[in-house]
N, C-alpha and C positions, 0 to 999 in steps of 0.2 A: 346545186346549192347545199352547203353543209347543214346538217340537222342542228337546230338550236339546242342549247343547254337549258334544261327545264329546272326552274327554281320555285319551290312552294313557299308561301308565306301566309300568315293569318290575315284574312281579308275581312270585308270587301276591299276593293281598290280605294286608295287614299287613307288607309290606316297608317299608324306609325310604323307597323311592321313593313308595310309597302314602301314607305320612305327609306327605312333601314335597308331593305333588300336592294333598292336602287343605288344606295351607297356602296353596298357590298359587291354588287354586280352592275357596274356602269355599262351602259349598252350603246356606246358610240358606234360600234360596228354591227348592231342589230343581231347579235349572236345569242341572246338570252330570251327565253320565254318565261315571264313571271306569272305564276299561277296562284290566284287567291283560293284559299280553302277556309272552312268554317271554324275550325278549332285548332289549338296548338297540338293536340293529340293527332289530328289529321295530318299536320305537317310531318310529324314523325312517321306516321303510317305510310305516307306516299314515298318517303325516302327509303324506308325499310323494304317496301314492295318493289322498289326500282322504278316507280312511275315518274319520279323526278330525280335528277342527279344530286340536287342540293335542297336544303330548306333553311329558312331563317326564322328564329324564334326569340322572343324576349326572355332574357335570363334574370336580370336584376335592374332595379331602379335606384338611383342615388338617394331618393327621398323615401320611398316606400318599401325598399328591400327586394328580396328574391321573388320571382314569379312562381307560385306554387304549382301551377299546371305544367310548367316546363320541368321542374324538379320531379314531379310525379311521373312524367314520361321518361326522364332519365333513370328513374328508379327501376323501371321495367319489371314491375311486380308480376306480370303475366308471362314473362320470358318470351315476348314476341317482338322485342325491339333490340335484340342483342347485337345487330350489325350496325347500328347507328352510332356514330362518333362525332365529336366536335372537331371542326377543322379550321375555324376562323372566328373572329369577333368584329363587331362594329359598334361604335358609340353614336348615339343620336341625341342631340339636345332637344328636349321635349317642352313645347309651349302649348298650354291648353287654352281653349276658348269655350265660353258658353254660347251655344248656337241655337237659334230657334226661328220661328216664323212670326211671332208676335212681339210683345214688349216683355221686359223683365217681370213686370207685375202680373203678367198673364200666366206665368209658368206654374204649373201644378205638379209636374213630374219631370225628372231629369234622368235620361238614359246615359250609361257609360260602362266602360270596363272597370272591374274592381280596382285595378292599379291606378286608373285615372282618378277615380273617386278618392283613393288614398293620398294622391298627390295634390289634391285641391280642397282638402277638408276645411282649411281656414276660410277661404273665400266663400265656399258654399255655406258654411255655418253662419257667416256674417250676413250674407245676402239672400239666402234661400232657406231660412230656418223653418222647419216644419214641412218642407216640400218633399214629396215622395222621391226616393232615389232607387232606380231600377237598374240592376246589373245585367249587362248583356255581353256577348262574346267578344266584341271589339269596339273601339271608338268610332270607326267608320260605320259599323252597323248601327250604333247609337244615332249618328247623324242621319242615316237613312230612315230610321224609325221616327225621329223627330220631324223629318220632312213630310212624312205620311199623315201627320196630324194637322188637318186644315183649321182647327180651332185656335192654334197658337198656344195651347196649353202644355205642349211637350217641348222639351229642350234637350240638348246633348252636350256633354263635355267631350270635346274632340279637337282635332287639329284644324288649322285654317284651311288646309287643302280639302278636307272633307266638307267643310262648310261651303266652299265654292262649288264643289261637285254637286251638292244636293240643294243649292240655292237657298241657304239659310243666312239669316242676319247674325251679326256679331252682337251678342247681348252682354258679353263680358270678355275682356281681352287679357291674355296672359295671366290666367287666374291660378297658376301653379303656386304652391306654398313657397318654393325657393326658385330664384332666378336661374340657378345653376342646375336645375332639374335635368337629369340625363339618364337614359336607359341604355344598358349594354345588351346587345343581341348576339346570340351564337349562330354561326353558320354550321349546319350539320350535313353529313353525307353518309353514305353506306360504305363501310370499309370493304376493301377488296379482299379476295381470298388469300392473297399472299401477304397482306399486311399483318405484322405481328402485334402492332399496337403497343410498342414499348417506348414510343414518344421521345420527348426531349426536343421540342421545337420552340422553346421560349416559355410557353405556358402549358400546363398539363392539368387534367382533371381526372380524379379517381373517385370511386365510391366504395364503401365497405361498411360492415357492421363489426362490432367488437365481440369477442367470444363470450364474455360474461359481463352483463350490465351490473351485476351485484358485486363484482370484484373491484375493490378500491384501486383507482389509478389505471384501469384497463385502457380507457381512451387516452389518457395522458401518456401511457407507454407507447401507444401507436404514434401519436403526434410527435413524440420525442425522437422517433426515427428520422423525421425530416430534419430536425435540428442537428442530429448526430451526423447526417450526411451533408450538412451545409446547404440545405435547400430551403428557400424562403416560401412560407405559406402566405398566400394572398387572400384566401377566403375559405370559410368553413360554413356549411349549411347542413341541415338535417331534416328528414321527414320520417313519419312513422314507418316502421319496416313493412308490416302487413304482408310479409312473405311467409311461405310455408316453413314451419319450424320456429318462427319468431313469435314471442309473446307480446301481449299488449304493452305499450310503452317501451318497447325496444326500437331503436332507431337506426336508420341508414344514414351514414354521413357522406357528404360530398366535400372533398378537399381539393382546392386549386393551389398549385405550387409552380414556382419558376425553376427552370432547368433546361439547358439547351445543348443538344449534341453539337459537336464541332468546337465548342469552347472548352478550353483546357479543364479536364476533370469532370465536366458536367454530365457527359454521357454515362460515365461509370457511376456517378452518384445517383442519377435517375434510375438506372437499371438496378442499383443496389437497394434503393428504397422500395422499388416494386417487389423485389425479393423479400424484403422485410414485411411488406403487406401480405404476401402469400403465407408467410409463417405466422403472423400475429393477428390476422383478421379472418373473418369468414365472408364468403360471398363477394370478394373484392372484384372490381372491374376497372380496367383502364378505359376512360371515356373520351380520350383524344388529346392531341397536342397541336398547338397552333402558334403563330407569331403574334406578339402583342400588337394591338392596333393603337394608333394615335387617338387621344381623346379630343 
């Protein structure tokens, strides 16, 4: 029997990351082993160490924006995740439920992931004003914790699947602030020794810091390289640099752009802009290329 391909995701089982992983790695032929881990950082660690071939991590939500823990891992401030690259993406429509053992009026605390709280602020503010909100590592962990409270005083913002798994009642249905609430997940892998990482597979991700944050137009000059090369920017994010040699309030930027090898001119333009980054930025990294997923 062939060895199964191992894929790490933010657990426990029944988390939104678990659902996204099943979309990215459908298992009709039973060829994948999906492995839940405790944190987003641990997903990166298992891929870097070669304990799993792939990992799936949430990158951004259409309502609440980027996932800071994923950006922090991609920043690789300790220089121990340098072989991890993005190789795919998957979109998951996310519908939140308030789950518990008692009645809505019994709830004294609510557990959930920070992203889920951010996506349900309106409903929670209207229906559970003054109730304690407790952040935990994942929505499925929140459901698990709510199920352990026999008093009915605890509830969770989580998915319907997690509610079924932990035997919880639905106290509030589809409580997200927007009906089109969607999370984009990245598929990550460890790049092989022969991979040059020069990309051009439809979508690409790079990170860099600018040489001088005090020089007017320093960032604009770098971003202008993409326009000059005819490459479309699709997202820009930033995190505090916190790397050796970087001062407080200096930032590491993440830029996602479109450009595909094989299409006329694209490969040359992608290689050209990477050369521009080498010249105009410091600490730049190519973080992967992948095909655009359907939403």
